[in-house]
N, C-alpha and C positions, 0 to 999 in steps of 0.2 A: 503494499500500500504506499509506504514511504521510501523514498530513495536515500541511500547513504553516499554522501559526498564530502569534500573538503569545505564546502561552503553551503549557504542556504539559498535554495533555488525554487521559484514557483512556475507552475505551468498548469494548463487545463488538458484534460483528456477529451475523448470524442463524445462523453456524455456531459459535458459542461461542469465536470467536476474538478475542483482544485486538487493538484498533485503537488507535493512537497518533497524536496531533497534536503537533508541536513547532516551534519556530523553526527555519528553514532550516539555520542553522549546527550544529544539534545532531540532525540526521538520523542519525548514527552512533549517538548514544545511543539513539534510537528503535529502531535495528536491534539493539542489545544487549539493550535491555528486552524486545524480542520474541523473539529467538532464544536468548539465554543466561539471562536472568532468568526470564521466563515467568509466567503469571498464575494461579500457585497459591500459596495464602497460606502453607501449611506449607512449601512448597519456598523461598518468598521469605523466610520468617523464618530458615530454615538458611543461605540464601545471604548475607543480611545478617550473620549471625554469623561466616561464613567471611570475608566482605569486612573486617569489623572486625578479625579475627584477622590477615589480610594487611597491614592498615595498621600493626598494632601491631609485627609482627615484620618488616616491609619485604619481603613476598614478593610476586611476581607472581602473578595468578590467570589461568589459561588456560580459558576456557569453550567452548561449543560452536563459537563462530565468532570470539571476540574476546578480546583480553587487556586485563587491568586492571593498572595500576601506580599506587601513591600515592607521589607525590613533592612534599614539603613541603606546600602547601596546595592542590594540584590532583591531578586524576585523568588519567592518560594511558589513553586508550582507543584501541586499535588492532585492525585487522581480521588475523585469522590468515590470510586469504585474499587480502590485499593489495587488497581491493575498495574501499577508501577510504584517505585518508591519515589520519595520527595526528589524533586529536581530543583537545584539551585542555579538560577540564572543571573548574571551580572546585568544590572540595569543599563550599563553602557552597551550591551548587545540587545536587551529586551526591546527598547524603544526604536533603535535602528531597524530591527526586523519588522515591526510593525509599520515603520515608515516605508521600508522596502516592499512590504505587501500593498500599501496603498498606491505607491508609484506603479507597481506592476498592475493593479487593477485599472488604474487610470490609463495606462498604455495599452490595455487590451480591450477597453471598453467599446471600441467601435468594430471589433473583429465580427464578421458575419456569422461565424460559427458559434458565437456566444449570445446571439439574438435570443430573446426569451420566447419560447413557442406560445402560441395563442392558447389560451384556456388552460395554462399551467396553474395549479392551485397556488395561492399566495399565502405563505407562512407569515406569522408575526413574530416580533421580538418585543420583550418587555423587561425592564429593570425595575425591581421593587427594593426598597430600603426596609430592612426586617430589624426592629428595635430589640434591645437586650431582653432576654427572658428564659426562664429555666436554666440559669447559669451559663447561657450562650452569650458571647459578646455580640454587639449590633454588627450587622453585615449587610452587603448586597447581594441580591440574586438576579442574574441575567440569563434569561431562558429564551429559546425560540419555541414557537407554539404552532399546532396544526391550525388550519382555518377554523374560526369560531363555528361555522356552520357544520362542521363535521360531527358525526355521532362517534360514540365510544367504539362502536363496531367499524366504523370506517377507520378511525385511527389505528385500531388493531389489525385490521386487514392490511393497511399500508405498511405497518411495522413488520408483520409476518411475511408480506410480499417482498419488501426489499431485503430482508434477511434471506430469503430463499431465492432471490433473483440471480440470473446468470451473470449480472454485472457486479455481483458481490466481491469486494476486496477487503482484505483485513491485515492487521499488523500484529504479529505474535509478541513483540516486545512490549507493546502498550495496551493491547487488547482494543484497539480502535477498529471500527469497521465502516464501510459504506456500501449501500446498495441503492438501487433504483426502483421506483414504483410509479408507473404511468407517467414517466418523464420527469419525477420529481426525485431529488436525492434525499435519502434519509441517511443518517449517521448515528453511531451510538458506540457502546462498549460491550464486550463479550468476555465471559470467564475462559481464559485460555486453557485452563486445566479441564473443564468440563465440555467446552464448545457451546455453552449456552449463552444465548444473546441476554444481557442484563439490562440494556436500556436502548431506546431510540428516540430520535427527534428530527424534525425537518431541517433542512439546510437552506439558507437564504442564499439563492444562487445569484450569478451577475445580473 
């Protein structure tokens, strides 16, 4: 699912899915970029604003599958599903990677192959501030959601369909996976030991 290289590199595949190559120690960063950041320019701009806000007020950000903490000059990246061990990323790398992704999305925005197909479902994204409670510190939650008009059955059908799709790709190092359902990408995490899907959510495409 993720390429291994000496530098961080972005591209798209034939299904309009973001593909990422990173140095091997930063595979958790690739998983976070794919499942939580996602390749939509407007959504990325909003997320960067939220991340800067979290850094300023010292709040943890919980995403679709990962958590982000800013501590001194590093970022602590952790899996909410315990599919990898904590990854420590220097902020001197973290912010330039997001800038690089933003520049990549701007540069590829006009490519014909990335045009949004007519009738493709529109996922949404929402950030919620959660106050301190039950011995938990205050934090922010940033998730993508299936269309509000979908029933629980339709959501489950999409998740099962993407997990079983011929376009399924996955990464054994992080437990990240991606599949397609009726032209829409779903991503999630799976248990590498059992092969069971743990979660799924819609991806905001270009």
